[in-house]
Structure formats: structure tokens, C-alpha cells
N, C-alpha and C positions, 0 to 999 in steps of 0.2 A: 375408224373400226366399223366394219360391216357385218351382220349376221343375218342368216336367211333360214328357214324351215319350212318344209312343205310336205303335204302328206299325198301320196299318189296311190290310192287304195290301201292295200296292206303295207305298202313301203313308205317308212317315214324316213325322210333325207332332211340334213341339215349341213350348213356349212357358215364359217366364219373366218374373217380376215381382218388382221391389223397391221398397218404399216406407219412407221415412223421414221423421219428423216430430220435430222439436227445437224447445223453446222456450227463450228467452233472456230478459235483464230489459229489452232494448229491442227486441227481433225475434224473429222465427220463422222458421223454416225448412221447407218442404215439398220433398221430393224423390220423383219417381216414375221408374223407369227399367224397361223392358220389352222384350220381343221376341217375336213371334208368327211362325212360318214353318213351312215344310214343302218336301218334295221328292219325286219321283214316280221312284223307283228299281225298276224291273222286272228281274227275274233275267237276267243275261248282256245287260243294255241297253247300247247304245253311247252313249246320250244321256240324261242326267238333267238333267230341268228342275226350279226351285226358285223357292220367293218366300219374302220376309222382311219383315215390319214392325218397325220398331225405333223407341223414342222415348225421349228423356231430357227430363226437364222437372224443372229446379231453380229454385226461387224463395225469395228471403228478403223477407219482409214486414215493413214498419216503418212509421213515421207515427205519429200520434196514436192511431189505433185499431188499429195494426199490420195494416192491411188493403191497403196500397199495396207494390207490387213495388219494391223500392229497389236489388236485385241479384240477379244471376243467374249462376251459375257455367256452367250449359249447358243451352240449350234448343232442342231440334230434333226433329222425325219424319221418318222416312225409309221410302220404299218402294223395295225391290230385288227385282229378277228376274235369275235368272242361268241358264246352260246349262254344264254341265260333262261330261266325260268318264266313262264308266262305270268299273267296276272293271277295271284291266289284266289282260289274259289272260297267263297263264305262257307263256315263251318260253324254248326252249334258248339261244339265240342272246343273252339277256341284253337285249334291246332292248324299250324302251317307250316310249309317247307318251300324254301327258295335257295336257288342255286346259281352259280356262274363260273363257266370256264373260258379263259383267256389266254391269248397267245399274243406277243408281240416282238416285232423285228425293229430293231433301232439302230442307226448308224450316229456316230459322234464324230462330229470334226472339231478341229482345232488349228489356230492361225500359226504359220510356220513358213519361214523364209517369204513372208510378204503375201502369202496367199491362203487358202481354207484347204487344209489337207485330212482327209480321213483318219480319225485315230484308233477307233474300235467298231465293233459291231457286237451287239448284246442281241441275247434271246431269251425271253420271260415267258414262262409257263405257269399260271396262277389259276387255281379254284378255290372257290369260297361256297360255304353252306351254311344256311342259316335255318332254325326249326323252332318253332314253338311247339312244345310236346304239351301244352296245357296251361291254365292259368297260372301264373307265375313261374312258369318253366322253361327256361330258354336255353338254346344250344346253339353254339358257332364254332365253324373250323375253317380255318384258312391255311393252305398250302401254296409256296411258292417256290419255283426253281429258276435260277437265273445264270445264264452262261455268257461269259464276256472273254471276246478273242480280240487281243490289241496288235496293232500293226508296230512293232518295234523297228529301229534303224530309222535312218534319214531324219535325225533329231527328237526322235519320239523314243521316250524311254518309259520302262514300266518294271515293277518288281517281278512280275510272271507274265509271258506272253499270253496265257490262257488261266482264266479263273472263273470258279463256280461257287454259287452259294445256294444254300437250302433255307426255309425258314417256313416252320410250322407252326400254328397256334391253334389253342383249343380253350373255349370260354364256354362256363356253364354255370348257370345259376337256377337256384329253385327254392321256392318257399313253401312249408310244411306245416301242417296244421294250423291254418288260418293265420299264416305268417307270424305264429310263434317261435318257428326255427327258420332261420334263413341262412343258406349255404352260397357263397360265390367263389368259384374255382377258375384259375387261369393257368396255364400249362403252354409252353412254347420252346421249341428246338430249332437252333439256329447254326449257321457255320459261318466264321468270319476271322479276324486277324486280332490278336491281343498284342498291344505295343509294351515293352520295355519301357519302364519308367524311369526318367531322370528327374532328381529333385535337387533343390538347395534352399537355404533359409534367408530370407530378407527380412530387415529389420523395419517395424511399422509402428504407428501411434502406440504409446503405452496403454495397454488395456484391450486393445484390438487384435493382438497376436495371439497365436496357440502355444507357442514354446518359449522356454526360460534357458538363457545363456549364464550358468554360474560365473561369479566373479573369479578372473583368472583364467578362465578356460580359452582354448584356442578357437576362435570364430571359424577357421578353415576346417576343423574338424567336424565331420557330421554326427559323431559320436558324443560330442560336447552337449549338444542342445536336448533339452529334456522337456517332454509334453507337459503343458501346465492344465491343472483340472480348472474347470469352469469357475469354480468357487475360488481360486487362488487370487492372490492380490493383484490389481490390474497391473502395478508397476513391474510386476513378474512377466506379464505376458507382453512380451516385446518384439516377437520374431514370428513370421508365418512361415509354412512350408509350401515352397511353389514348385508344382509339377512341370517339367520341360518337356519339350517335344522331341522324339527318339525316332530314329530310322529303323530300329529293330522291330521287327514284326513277327511273329508266331502264328502260324494257321492253328486256331483253336475252335472247338466245338463248345456252344453255349446252351444250357437249358436253363428255364427258369419255370420256378412253380410258387405261385401264391394260392391261398386258401384263407378265407374268413368265414368263421361260424359263430352267428349270434344266436341265443336261445332266452325265451321269456316264458314263464308260466301263464296260462290261459287266464284272462282277466276275471273271470268268472269264478274261479278259485279263491280269489281275494274275500268274496263274501262269504265262503264256505268255512267251517271250522275244522278242526282236526290236522290231519296229515296234508290234506290239501291247502288248507290256509297258511300252514306253515312253508309248503313247498312254493307256493306264489309270491314269496319274499325273494326267491333266488333268481338270479340271472346272470348269464356268462357270455364272455367273449374270448373267441382264440382266433388267433392269427399266425399263421406260418408263411415264410418266405425264404425260398431257396433259390440262389442264382450263383452259378458255377462255370469256370471255363476250363476246359480240360484238353490234353492231346492224346489221352489214352486211346488206344488201338481198339478196345473192345466196343463193340456196338452196345452192349447191354449197359456198361458204365457211362456211355455217352448220354444215354437216355434216361438214366436213373438220377433224378435231381437229390436223392437222398443218400447216395453211395459215397460222396466225395470226402474223403480223410483228408484233414489239414496238412499231414505229414506226408502226403503222396506228391512225388516230384512232378507227375504228371499233371497235377491241379495247378493251373496257372493263376486262378483268381476264383475267390469264393466270398460271398456276402449270404449269410445265413441269419434270420431272426426267427425265434419263436416265442410267442407272448400269448399268455392267457391269463384271464381275470375272473374271479369268482365274486358277484356283488351279492350281499345282504341287506334288504331294504334300502335300495340304492335311490328310492325317490323320496324316503322318509325325512322328514328335516328334524326329527328327535334323535334317532339312533339308526345307526348304520356300519357296516363292516365291508372290507374289501381285502382278498386274498389274491396276489398277484405273482406270477413268475416270468423270468424273461431270461432268454438265452442268445446271446449274438456271438459270431464269428465272422473276422473279415481277413481275407489273406490278399495280398498286393504282389505283383510281381514287379521287381527292380532291377536295374542293371546288375548289381552285384549280388542278386539272390533274391529273398522272398521277406514279407512282413507280415504278420499274422497277430492279431488282436483277438481276443475273447472278452466277455462279459457274462456272468450268470449272477442272477438276484433273485430273492425270493422276498416279499415284503408282505407284511399283515399291517392294516391301518383300520384302527377303530374309532369313530367319532360319536360325541353324545352333546346333545343340547343341554347345559344346566339349568338355564333360565332364559327370560328373555333376551337377555343382554350377554350373558356368559355361554361360551362354547368349549368343547375341549377336544383333544385329539390325541392318539397315541399311535406311534409307528414304530414297527420292530421289523428288523430286516438283516439280511446276510446277502453280502456281495463278494464275489469273486472276480477280481480283473487279471487278465493274463495276457503277456506281452512275449512273443517268441520270433526274434528276427535273426536270418543268416547274414544280412547284410550289415546292421549293427548290431556287434555281438554285446554292447553294454546294455542292451534293450530287453535282455531275457529277464523275466520276475514273474511271479505270480503272488498276488498279494488278497489277502482273505480280509473282509472288513464285517465285523457284527457291531450292530448298533440299537438303540433304543432311544426314543426320543417324544415324551410328553410335552403337550402344550395347552395352554390356557388361554382364550382371546376375549376381550370385551370390547363389545360394539354396540354403543348406546344409540347411534343412528346409522343411516346408510351413507353418510359421508367418513366417518372416523372409526378406525379399528386400533386397537392396541393388543399385542400378542407377547407373551413371554414363554420361552422353550428351554428346555434343558436337554441337552443330546450327550448321551454317552457312545463312544466308538473303541472298538478294539481292533487295531489292525497288526497283521504280522506276515511276514514273506515265508509261503509255504514251500516255494522250491528255492532255498538259497544258495548260491554259488558256492558258498563255504558253509556247509552244514553244522559246523561248530560256533559260527556267529551269525545268527539269523536277525534280520531287522524285524523289530516290532515296536509299537506305540499305542498308549492308552490317550484318550482325549476325555476331557471333561468339559463341555460348553455351556454356557448360559447367555441366552441373546435376549434382548428386547426389540421389538419391532413395530413401529407405528405407520400407520397410512390415513392420509387426508385427502379425500376425491370429492372433487365438485364436478358433476359432470357437464362436459362441453366447456371448461374452463380450465382447471387446474389440477394436478396431482402431486401432492408432497409426500416423500416417502423417507423415512428414518430407520437405520439399524445400527445397534450396540452388540457387539459379541465381546465376551471374555472367555479365553481357552487355556484351559491347564493341560500340558502335555508332559509324559513321561516317555522317553524314546531311547532304544538301544540300536547301534548301527552307525553307518557313515550317511551323514546328513546330506553331501552334496552328489551321492551316488543317485542315479536314475530311480532306484528302488525307494532311498530314503526321501527322496523329494515326491515320489507318489504317495508315500506315506503321511509325510507332514505336510503336503498341501500348500507349501510355499511359508510354513510357519517355522518356529524354532522350539526346541525343548524348553521347557518351563512356562512363564506366564506370558500369555499374548493377548491384546488387545486389538480389536479393528473394528473401525465405523464407516458408516457410509450414507450420504445424504443424497437425494436426486429430487429434481423439481422440473415438471413439464407443464408448460404453459402455452395456451392458445393464445395467439395475439390477434387473429385474424382467421376469416374462412379459408383455410389452406395453408395456412403459416404458422407454424410450431417452432419453440425452442425448449430445448431441454438441458439443463444444467445438472452436473454430478460431481460430486466430492467423495473421495475414498480417502482413508488413512488407516494406518496399522502401526502397532507399536510391539513388534517382537522382544522377546526376554533377551537382554543384554545389547540392543541396537536401537539406536535414535529412531523416532517417530519419521515414517514416510509419508508424504501428502501427494496425492494426485487428483487433478482437476481436469474437466472435460467440459466443451459446450457444443451443442449441435443445433442447427438450423436446418429446418426441412419444409419445403414448399411443395404442396401438392396441386397440381394443375386439373 
């Protein structure tokens, strides 16, 4: 490898070259990579032009005489010109603007018939703009257009002889009122291709899976597998959903929008009384994320990240998250409250249709320190889980969950904690396939949890739960499994113990044991051991 750089007046030139030759028993490799470029940068110039020629030529030669090209990791040459802004001038206001415009012409080659042949040529136009509008106020814009023309025939195949793609991204961040309010926004628009997904279920280690196959169900029928909740018994989670590659692609338009807003009252208000002192106890966090892929011909709908309807046939993929939290006395060790709401929607394109999942939840959490060793907590919430699938018709349900869970914990020192919790839940299917026979259940759960932790040595946890369930509906149906959470109507007992031990620096071992005794069924025991080594 060799590199050099030299300045000739206002001209700055650079060059680099990398050469590698390797010999093997049946093949040999030749690799050359280099770059030659320069830019004209006059003192205090506002515009700086530049040029660069880059190439990367990798060939693996084989055959009887080891003179035929049999493989190549990368083979291209590229010419690029650009114009960028000069060095920013110092300003007392802290404002600055920088930009850059690029054009690149690139040819890509592939091995074919024992020699290197050109596969395609690509032209890329790109522009960037970054600006600091003030202290804590930044703005960035990126726009890219790429056009690729492929030479088809002669053994070279492609989905399309000519493809073009557009990408635009905008980032904006600002801090207001002495950083008491912080806003971070990102928005991007792009064109691409969305694959139709194929999937199948594979058996894995008990407890490591995501799905459950009821006894007697047909393993070859995709409708037989039921998604297991995270709290389900590990012996139930024995299958994972594996997505496979598909050669079906659809040209899609993608837009992504994310926004995060945090706010806190001024610190000076904490010392004041009255309304300001009370308002200083509140803080909020808001997060929005919208990601959708569509084939809608309307330009307005392609650019609008908020207008996608999950039932729209033009909408190929959707991933939306809306989350907000209001804190009261967040940093107080004595008393605090937290009110949060969340709504998520996810749509996936499958070969036989589409799959839509939705979750909406509202939660109120109250915490109170009773003494130096006793703390209490109360959770009240409502959750709605929705599943709509045109590929797996048995997956259509909407379950509403109402719950309340008071907890009392005893922690005499930093190493040991003991907590007891009572949880009441009412679950029902609000969109049953048969309105005359909806599925519903009531849960009364009492649990005892202990934890012994010695920093840097070992951690021992144990949990014992007793759950009394009254249920109406079909237990083995997907909605029944969603409501029962792998338990059975009647009295259910579950327990869990885990030990994590540090044997040496970077060497850890963990042992876990899970057991459950559903009503009318013998006890089921599951044990796991894991050794991890960190280098």
C-alpha cells in the first residue's frame, strides 16, 4: 500500500494504491484498489470543486492454467465530481451552513465465461445541507437519486433492465427554554422493493421459542401454531417462526417519521411555592414512529406518513408506535406517579395475504415508600391486543384486558429483596367470530418473589405464583390461548428459580428451573443451563 498527498498552490492532490497477490493450491488472487483525486481550495473561497477517480479490481483466477476468472469480491471503477462549501466563517451567533453536491458515474463488472464483463452502470446525484441555526438548534438535509442500467443477456440476468431509486432524509433537533424542552425529528422518503415473505415453523429448545403447537394439531398446517406470550410456561414455547427468502418483489414507496419530545419544568421552580412549585414536579416524554411502505399512485399519500390505513390494499407494510408518559415526582424516593399510553400497529406482507398486529395500552403506576425497608406499588391498566390476518384466518381476534396489581416489597439491605403481589385481570374477546359465544376469563393471581444479589458474584431469584382462573370459551383456539396464557381454568401453580454465578473474569454460568401445575394436569418441569464466555 502506498499513499501520497501534495499541495500545489490552491490545488490539493492525493493518491493511494493497494496491490495484493496471493497464491493458492488451485487458484490465485489478484487485487488492486486505488484512488486519485484533488480539489481546488482557494483561501476564503465559498465554493470548493473537486474530482476523484476510484477503482477496486479483485479477481480470483482458476482453471487448469489458473488464467480464467472464476470469482470476484468486487470489481468497479468510478468517476466522481463534487462541489462543497468552503471553510465556515466564525460567527458570534453560532450559526453556520455547509453544503455539498456530488455526481458519480460508476461501472460494475462481474466474472462471466472466464473473463470480466461489464454488468451495469450507475449514475448517482446527491446533495447534502447541514446548518446550525443557533445554540442547540441543528438542521440537516440529504437528497439522493440513483439510476442503474443493467446489461441483460449473455448470461447476465436482472429483474429489470433499468432501475431508479430516490432517497430524501431530513433531521431537525432543537432545545428550547434553556434545554427544558428538547425536540428531535427525523423524516425520510425512499423508493425500493418490498419482498413477499415466506415463513415456516421450526422446533427449538423449550423456552427459547415464540409459538406453541397444541397437542394433536397438524404440524404441517400453519394455522395450528399459536403465538405464545412472554409470560407463558417455557415448555409451551417450543417453535420459532423462520422467514425464508422469496423471489417476489414489489416496487414500493417508503416513508419514515420519528419524533421525540422531552420536557421538564425549570429547576428554579422547585424552590418556589404555589403553582410553579407544583408544576415543577411534572415531566413528560413523547415518542412517535411511523414507518410504512405503499404502492399508492397518489404522491400526497406516498409522502404522508400519518395517512396509512391498515386495511388499505395499497399498504404493503406498516410499523407504527405512539408512546407518551407523564411523570409526577419522577426523582422523588418517597412518592411518585406515572401515567403512560402506548399504541402500536404492525402489518407484514405475506405470500398468501397480510398479517396485522395491534396493541393499545393505558397504564397508571403509583409508588410509595412506607418506611426505610418497605415500599408499595400499584399498577392499574387497560390493554387491547388485536390480530387480523388474511393469510391465517384463525388468527383474527381482539382481546381486552383490564387489570390491577398492588405490590408490597421488603428490602432490609442492598442484597436481598422480597415482594408479594396480588393481580386481578379480566380478559374478553371483544370481536368474537361467534357473537353468541364470546371467550372471556377472570384471573386472581397471588405471587411471592425473592431476589438475592451479590454484586460481581452471584444472583439468585425465586418466584411462586398461584392463579385461580374462571374461563368460558374454547381453550385450544388461538383466542383462548391468548386469554389463558398457557394456563387452564381452575387452580394453577407456577414456580421459577434461577441462579447466575460468575466463575471467573468473563466466564459466567446460569441455571434456571421452571415448573407449573395446571388444574387437572400433572406437574411439568423444565430446566436449562447456559455458560457464557466474554472475550
